[in-house]
C-alpha positions in Angstrom: 2.0 -22.5 7.1 3.3 -19.1 8.3 1.4 -16.1 7.0 2.1 -12.4 6.8 0.3 -10.7 9.8 1.8 -7.1 9.6 3.6 -4.8 7.3 5.7 -1.7 7.8 6.4 1.1 5.4 9.0 3.8 5.8 8.4 7.5 5.1 10.6 10.6 5.1 7.4 12.6 4.9 4.7 11.0 7.0 2.1 13.6 6.3 2.4 13.1 2.5 2.4 9.3 3.0 -0.7 9.4 5.2 -2.5 11.6 2.6 -1.5 9.2 -0.2 -2.6 5.9 1.5 -5.7 7.5 3.1 -6.8 9.1 -0.1 -6.2 6.1 -2.4 -7.2 3.2 -0.1 -9.1 4.9 2.8 -6.6 3.6 5.4 -6.6 5.1 8.9 -3.4 6.2 10.6 -3.0 6.6 14.4 0.2 8.0 15.9 1.5 5.3 18.2 4.8 6.8 19.5 6.9 9.9 19.1 10.2 9.9 20.8 13.8 10.5 20.2 14.0 6.8 19.3 11.1 6.4 16.8 8.1 8.1 15.2 5.6 5.3 14.5 2.0 5.1 13.3 -0.4 2.2 13.4 -2.2 1.6 10.0 -5.7 0.2 10.0 -6.4 -1.1 6.5 -10.0 -2.2 7.0 -12.7 -3.9 9.0 -11.4 -6.7 11.2 -14.2 -9.0 9.9 -12.6 -8.8 6.4 -9.6 -10.8 5.3 -6.4 -8.7 5.4 -3.7 -7.4 7.6 -2.9 -4.1 9.3 0.5 -2.5 9.5 2.6 0.4 10.6 4.6 3.3 9.3 7.9 4.7 10.7 9.7 7.9 9.9 12.8 7.3 7.8 15.7 9.5 6.8 15.1 11.7 3.7 15.8 9.7 0.5 15.5 6.4 2.3 12.8 3.8 1.8 12.1 0.7 3.8 14.2 -1.6 1.6 11.8 -4.4 2.5 9.4 -6.5 0.5 6.5 -5.2 -1.5 3.0 -5.4 -0.1 0.0 -6.5 -2.2 -3.3 -4.8 -1.9 -6.6 -6.2 -3.1 -8.8 -3.6 -4.9 -12.3 -3.6 -6.4 -11.4 -1.9 -9.6 -7.8 -1.7 -10.8 -8.5 1.1 -13.2 -10.1 3.2 -10.5 -7.3 2.7 -8.1 -4.6 3.3 -10.8 -6.2 6.7 -11.3 -6.2 7.3 -7.5 -2.6 6.4 -7.2 -1.7 9.0 -9.8 -4.0 11.7 -8.3 -2.3 11.3 -5.0 1.3 11.6 -6.4 2.2 7.9 -6.9 2.9 6.1 -10.2 2.6 2.8 -11.9 5.7 0.8 -12.5 4.2 -1.8 -14.8 1.3 -1.8 -17.1 -1.9 -3.5 -15.9 -1.6 -7.2 -16.7 -4.4 -9.7 -17.1 -3.7 -13.1 -15.5 -5.9 -16.0 -16.5 -8.0 -17.3 -13.7 -6.8 -14.7 -11.3 -7.6 -11.1 -12.4 -5.7 -7.9 -13.1 -2.3 -6.9 -11.5 -0.1 -3.8 -11.5 3.0 -2.7 -9.6 3.0 0.9 -8.2 5.1 3.3 -6.2 4.1 5.8 -3.5 5.5 9.3 -3.5 8.1 8.1 -0.9 9.3 5.4 -3.2 7.7 2.5 -1.4 6.6 -0.1 -3.9 3.4 -2.1 -3.7 1.2 -4.1 -6.0 -2.6 -4.0 -6.6 -4.8 -6.9 -7.7 -8.4 -7.0 -8.8 -9.6 -10.5 -8.4 -11.5 -11.8 -11.4 -11.3 -15.6 -11.9 -13.3 -15.2 -15.2 -10.3 -13.5 -16.9 -9.1 -15.7 -19.8 -6.0 -14.4 -21.6 
């Protein structure tokens, strides 16, 4: 079955976006290209021995977001990461939801308006 292997996010303010995702999740950004055609950064989201994918960020026009799908991010503590999202200028779009047999889930938005979800896996949750 086809799987997601990469994601892209758009940012009108790359410095602010890098500070947000680096601060909240510890992601590493490396400038890949800067030309008249595209400003692009490679995003390393974690150790290659762990499950997950890496992505990229491209500069967008002010007021524009990627318009693509939302990415989902696995976190160790949803409450801790909700706090980090807010500290770094993001916001939650939904309340934290408990899902039986799965864990906790919340939708969020970065300062640039890119939406993402976070999930704390906990199969013992019984709602």
